[in-house]
C-alpha positions in Angstrom: 91.3 85.8 20.3 94.8 87.2 20.0 95.9 89.2 23.1 97.1 92.8 23.0 100.7 92.7 22.1 103.1 95.5 23.0 106.8 96.4 22.9 108.5 96.3 26.3 111.5 98.6 26.8 113.5 100.5 24.2 116.3 98.0 23.4 116.3 96.6 19.9 118.5 93.5 19.9 120.6 92.2 17.1 119.8 88.7 18.4 117.7 88.7 21.6 117.6 85.5 23.6 117.2 83.9 27.1 114.7 86.1 29.0 114.8 85.4 32.7 112.6 87.0 35.4 114.1 87.7 38.8 111.5 88.2 41.5 114.2 89.3 44.0 114.7 92.6 42.3 111.6 92.7 40.0 113.8 92.8 36.9 113.8 91.0 33.6 117.2 89.9 32.2 118.0 88.8 28.7 121.0 88.7 26.3 121.7 90.2 22.9 124.0 87.6 21.4 125.4 89.6 18.6 125.3 92.8 20.6 127.6 91.0 23.2 125.6 92.2 26.1 123.2 91.4 29.0 120.1 93.6 29.2 118.3 94.3 32.5 114.8 96.0 32.6 113.3 96.9 35.9 109.6 96.2 35.8 107.7 99.3 34.9 110.7 101.0 33.3 111.4 101.6 29.6 115.1 102.0 29.6 117.2 98.9 30.2 120.6 98.7 31.9 123.3 97.2 29.6 126.4 95.2 30.6 128.9 94.6 27.9 130.5 91.2 27.7 133.8 90.0 26.2 132.1 87.6 23.8 128.7 86.5 22.5 126.4 85.4 25.3 123.9 82.8 24.4 121.9 82.4 27.6 121.9 83.4 31.3 120.9 81.9 34.6 120.4 83.5 37.9 122.6 82.5 40.9 122.2 82.8 44.6 124.4 85.9 44.5 122.4 88.9 43.3 125.5 90.3 41.5 126.5 87.3 39.4 125.1 85.3 36.5 126.0 82.0 34.8 126.4 82.8 31.2 126.7 80.6 28.1 129.4 82.3 26.0 131.5 81.1 23.1 132.6 77.5 23.6 131.6 77.2 27.3 130.1 78.8 30.4 131.4 81.6 32.6 130.4 83.3 35.8 130.0 87.1 35.3 129.9 89.7 38.1 127.8 92.6 37.0 129.2 94.9 39.7 132.9 94.5 38.9 132.6 93.4 35.3 134.9 90.5 36.1 134.3 87.0 34.8 135.8 83.5 35.3 135.5 80.5 33.0 133.6 77.6 34.6 133.7 75.0 31.9 135.0 74.7 28.3 132.6 72.5 26.5 133.2 72.7 22.8 136.5 72.7 20.7 135.2 73.1 17.1 135.5 76.9 16.2 132.2 76.8 14.3 130.3 75.4 17.3 129.1 77.8 20.1 126.8 77.7 23.1 123.1 78.3 22.5 120.0 77.7 24.7 120.3 76.8 28.4 118.1 76.1 31.4 118.6 75.4 35.1 116.9 72.2 36.4 115.1 72.2 39.8 118.3 70.9 41.5 120.4 73.8 40.3 122.2 71.9 37.4 122.6 73.7 34.1 121.5 72.0 30.9 123.0 73.9 27.9 123.2 73.0 24.2 125.4 74.2 21.5 124.8 75.0 17.8 126.9 74.3 14.7 126.8 77.6 12.8 127.4 75.7 9.6 124.1 73.8 10.1 122.0 76.9 9.5 122.9 76.5 5.8 124.3 73.0 5.6 122.5 70.1 7.3 125.7 68.0 6.9 127.3 69.8 9.9 125.4 68.8 13.0 128.4 68.9 15.3 126.8 70.5 18.4 125.8 68.8 21.6 123.4 68.9 24.6 125.3 69.1 27.9 124.4 68.5 31.5 126.6 70.6 33.8 126.7 69.4 37.4 126.9 71.7 40.4 130.6 70.9 40.8 131.2 72.1 37.3 131.7 68.6 35.7 130.0 68.3 32.4 128.8 65.4 30.2 127.5 65.5 26.6 124.1 63.8 26.7 123.1 64.2 23.0 125.6 64.3 20.1 125.2 65.4 16.4 123.1 68.4 17.2 122.5 71.2 14.7 120.9 73.9 16.9 120.0 73.0 20.5 117.0 74.8 21.7 113.7 74.6 23.7 115.0 73.4 27.0 112.3 73.5 29.7 111.1 71.4 32.7 107.7 70.4 33.9 106.6 72.3 37.0 107.2 69.2 39.2 110.5 68.4 37.4 109.4 65.1 36.1 109.7 65.9 32.4 112.4 67.7 30.4 111.7 69.2 27.0 114.2 69.9 24.3 114.5 70.4 20.5 117.1 70.5 17.8 115.7 73.4 15.7 117.1 71.9 12.5 115.3 68.6 13.0 111.9 70.3 13.8 110.8 67.9 16.5 110.2 68.8 20.1 111.2 65.9 22.4 110.0 65.0 25.9 112.2 63.0 28.3 111.3 61.5 31.7 113.5 63.3 34.2 115.0 62.3 37.5 115.8 65.5 39.5 117.9 63.6 42.0 120.3 62.1 39.4 119.9 64.4 36.5 119.0 61.5 34.2 116.9 62.3 31.1 115.6 59.1 29.6 112.6 57.6 27.7 113.0 60.2 24.9 109.8 60.5 22.8 108.4 63.1 20.4 106.1 65.8 22.0 105.2 67.4 18.7 106.4 67.3 15.1 106.9 70.9 14.0 107.2 70.3 10.2 103.6 71.4 9.6 103.8 74.3 12.1 104.6 77.9 11.4 108.3 78.6 11.4 110.8 76.4 13.4 110.9 75.6 17.2 113.3 77.9 19.1 113.4 78.8 22.8 110.6 77.7 25.2 109.2 77.9 28.7 106.6 76.1 30.8 103.4 77.5 32.4 101.9 76.6 35.8 99.6 74.1 34.1 102.5 72.2 32.6 102.0 73.4 29.0 105.0 74.1 26.8 105.2 77.5 25.1 107.7 77.7 22.2 108.8 80.5 19.9 108.2 79.9 16.2 111.3 81.6 14.7 110.5 82.7 11.1 106.9 82.0 12.0 105.7 85.3 13.5 104.2 83.5 16.6 104.5 81.5 19.8 102.5 78.3 20.3 101.3 76.5 23.4 101.5 72.7 23.5 99.8 70.5 26.1 101.8 67.8 27.9 99.9 65.3 25.7 101.4 67.0 22.6 98.3 68.8 21.4 98.5 72.3 19.8 96.4 74.3 22.2 97.0 77.8 21.1 98.9 80.1 18.6 99.6 83.7 19.4 100.5 85.9 16.5 103.3 88.3 17.0 104.5 91.4 15.1 108.0 90.1 14.7 109.3 87.6 12.1 111.9 85.9 14.3 110.6 85.5 17.9 113.3 83.6 19.7 112.3 82.7 23.3 109.3 83.3 25.6 109.4 83.6 29.4 106.9 84.6 32.1 107.6 87.8 33.9 106.1 90.3 36.3 105.3 90.2 40.0 102.8 87.3 39.5 104.4 85.8 36.5 101.3 86.6 34.5 103.0 88.5 31.6 104.6 86.6 28.7 107.7 88.3 27.2 109.3 87.2 24.0 112.7 88.1 22.7 113.3 88.5 19.0 116.0 88.7 16.3 116.8 91.6 13.9 120.1 91.6 12.0 121.7 88.8 14.0 122.2 85.3 12.8 122.7 84.1 9.3 119.4 85.3 8.0 118.2 88.8 9.0 114.6 89.2 9.9 111.8 90.7 7.8 110.4 93.8 9.3 106.9 93.7 10.9 104.7 96.2 12.7 107.3 96.8 15.3 111.1 96.8 14.9 112.7 93.3 14.6 114.7 92.7 17.7 112.1 94.2 20.0 111.1 92.6 23.3 107.4 91.8 23.0 104.9 91.4 25.9 101.3 90.2 26.3 99.0 88.6 28.9 98.5 85.0 27.9 95.8 84.2 30.6 98.0 81.7 32.4 100.9 82.0 34.9 104.4 80.8 34.8 106.6 79.1 37.4 109.6 80.6 39.1 113.0 79.8 37.6 115.4 77.9 40.0 118.8 79.4 40.7 121.8 77.9 39.1 124.2 76.3 41.6 127.1 75.4 39.3 130.5 76.2 40.8 134.1 75.0 40.3 
């Protein structure tokens, strides 16, 4: 049975991404990439607070400081202070003007994993010039995967022993054995081939049972994949381009899903609710808390 799906908050994003729940202030944060903003919705409210940014943010991570975020923006990552509006560049990661940051995730040790996307790859598969980066807590960075079209789907198993990742243009979700102490991702293997699934794999999250939830962009749905790679469940959504799920709420029992409207290369078809809405439903399982990002320079 499909759960009751509702719109959460009033903001309609051009390109919604990277929902992150903060239990410290009972607030959901996410970005509007083409709206050049961070959105913040206090739980139970309908009107988000908006912080304008000097560029296109792709993802955010919470820090130990309540007033600052680590933000993927443009060709690298910045630290943004929401109280002052000031920001500082932490790492410049890409040099190709057609390649920008995309999906990111903090590992259990506080490192940031962040991938980029080659905006030419959306229409031309001959341009996979993006990367998947690991950014250490001292700000040093290394490209772990090269020749990436659109990096997405980063998530970690609840015990940190497995990392998940996908290149949306390749339509395979990969699993890696992960060493939290060293940040080593190895033994890459396919979790699931998405070629027969609805849409393409986009952003993702993990539930407390270790199952992988991934947004099916262009596919009007999110799906739940078991650690063994079995399709466990498909939840239909009233938006054409869902972009990333996350668990939110005081007990992490609500799933929220960002979506895309006019942003990106291919605007979304209209559904039962405005494209770009933030969608919410109760999936019947709980999430796990997000670790704070400890990247500094």
